[in-house]
C-alpha positions as semicolon CSV with decimal commas, in nm:
position;residue;x (nm);y (nm);z (nm)
1;M;2,187;2,447;1,744
2;K;1,828;2,350;1,795
3;F;1,630;2,097;1,608
4;V;1,268;2,158;1,635
5;E;1,171;1,888;1,374
6;E;1,186;1,557;1,569
7;R;1,220;1,334;1,257
8;V;1,524;1,540;1,159
9;L;1,682;1,514;1,509
10;N;1,611;1,136;1,502
11;F;1,760;1,119;1,156
12;F;2,068;1,306;1,269
13;L;2,121;1,079;1,582
14;E;2,072;0,755;1,372
15;K;2,284;0,855;1,079
16;R;2,533;1,074;1,276
17;I;2,523;1,331;0,978
18;V;2,251;1,594;0,869
19;A;2,230;1,885;0,625
20;T;2,019;2,153;0,765
21;M;1,908;2,494;0,634
22;R;2,000;2,776;0,860
23;N;2,065;3,146;0,884
24;G;2,355;3,297;1,086
25;K;2,734;3,312;1,063
26;Y;2,786;2,942;1,007
27;G;3,052;3,010;0,739
28;L;3,281;3,125;1,026
29;M;3,220;2,795;1,207
30;I;3,358;2,532;0,976
31;G;3,540;2,287;1,200
32;D;3,385;2,406;1,504
33;D;3,187;2,200;1,765
34;V;2,823;2,315;1,817
35;D;2,592;2,213;2,088
36;I;2,282;2,012;1,970
37;L;1,942;2,077;2,133
38;N;1,619;1,924;2,096
39;G;1,305;2,112;2,034
40;S;1,243;2,214;2,387
41;G;1,609;2,333;2,435
42;T;1,746;2,016;2,607
43;P;2,112;1,950;2,524
44;I;2,134;1,620;2,312
45;G;2,513;1,622;2,227
46;K;2,787;1,779;2,012
47;A;2,831;1,803;1,640
48;K;3,113;1,941;1,418
49;V;3,037;2,175;1,135
50;V;3,155;2,003;0,842
51;A;3,062;2,224;0,566
52;V;2,860;2,544;0,496
53;L;2,711;2,603;0,147
54;L;2,498;2,876;0,003
55;N;2,149;2,753;-0,017
56;Y;2,118;2,691;-0,394
57;P;1,872;2,454;-0,561
58;K;2,162;2,214;-0,685
59;F;2,294;2,180;-0,329
60;R;1,953;2,112;-0,195
61;Q;1,915;1,840;-0,453
62;L;2,243;1,692;-0,380
63;L;2,195;1,705;0,006
64;V;1,840;1,617;0,061
65;K;1,951;1,254;0,130
66;Y;2,117;1,382;0,447
67;S;1,818;1,615;0,552
68;G;1,578;1,369;0,708
69;F;1,334;1,448;0,452
70;N;1,166;1,238;0,177
71;N;1,221;1,502;-0,103
72;V;1,346;1,857;-0,169
73;K;0,991;2,007;-0,174
74;E;0,918;1,873;0,178
75;W;1,253;1,995;0,301
76;E;1,189;2,353;0,140
77;Q;0,836;2,360;0,277
78;T;0,948;2,279;0,639
79;A;1,234;2,520;0,628
80;K;1,000;2,804;0,505
81;K;0,762;2,730;0,780
82;L;1,042;2,749;1,048
83;H;1,190;3,071;0,895
84;N;0,887;3,306;0,838
85;G;0,818;3,186;0,488
86;K;1,165;3,223;0,351
87;L;1,443;2,976;0,268
88;P;1,754;3,031;0,493
89;K;2,073;3,157;0,341
90;F;2,285;2,843;0,404
91;I;2,295;2,464;0,412
92;V;2,496;2,343;0,709
93;L;2,635;1,984;0,711
94;L;2,708;1,857;1,048
95;R;2,865;1,533;1,181
96;F;2,738;1,415;1,514
97;T;3,029;1,366;1,760
98;G;2,864;1,248;2,076
99;R;2,581;1,262;2,333
100;D;2,598;1,473;2,651
101;V;2,570;1,278;2,966
102;Q;2,329;1,472;3,173
103;E;2,218;1,235;3,462
104;T;2,123;0,872;3,530
105;K;1,794;0,956;3,717
106;G;1,507;0,753;3,592
107;F;1,692;0,458;3,449
108;E;1,629;0,117;3,634
109;D;1,990;-0,003;3,584
110;V;2,315;0,088;3,436
111;N;2,250;-0,108;3,123
112;E;1,945;0,089;3,039
113;F;2,147;0,412;3,098
114;I;2,433;0,274;2,861
115;D;2,165;0,183;2,598
116;E;2,027;0,534;2,606
117;I;2,358;0,702;2,585
118;I;2,535;0,488;2,327
119;G;2,237;0,299;2,147
120;E;2,327;0,048;1,906
121;E;2,692;0,114;1,895
122;R;2,754;-0,111;2,188
């Protein structure tokens, strides 16, 4: 699952949970792990599909605090921009389960690498 909006990806990585508006067969994926990609398609980690809800106004209002946006209007406008002017059919709730370890190249030492991979959890 690709996250084009950097602030949403950052929110997800920090809070380890996100509500995101999507189209697709996510209703069949509850409990499954999905790959998380940044806007350029680089793998970031894995997440579990926790819930899939129809994209109703009441659910947007309840879940906006998990979206990475300041309010519902901002969330809706961004979702429409990313989906040809229409709101996606579903709101997918994801729980971040871990980062992919790709390579250590470019890090000065092992501590810098560990900080990048596990961040503040250490």
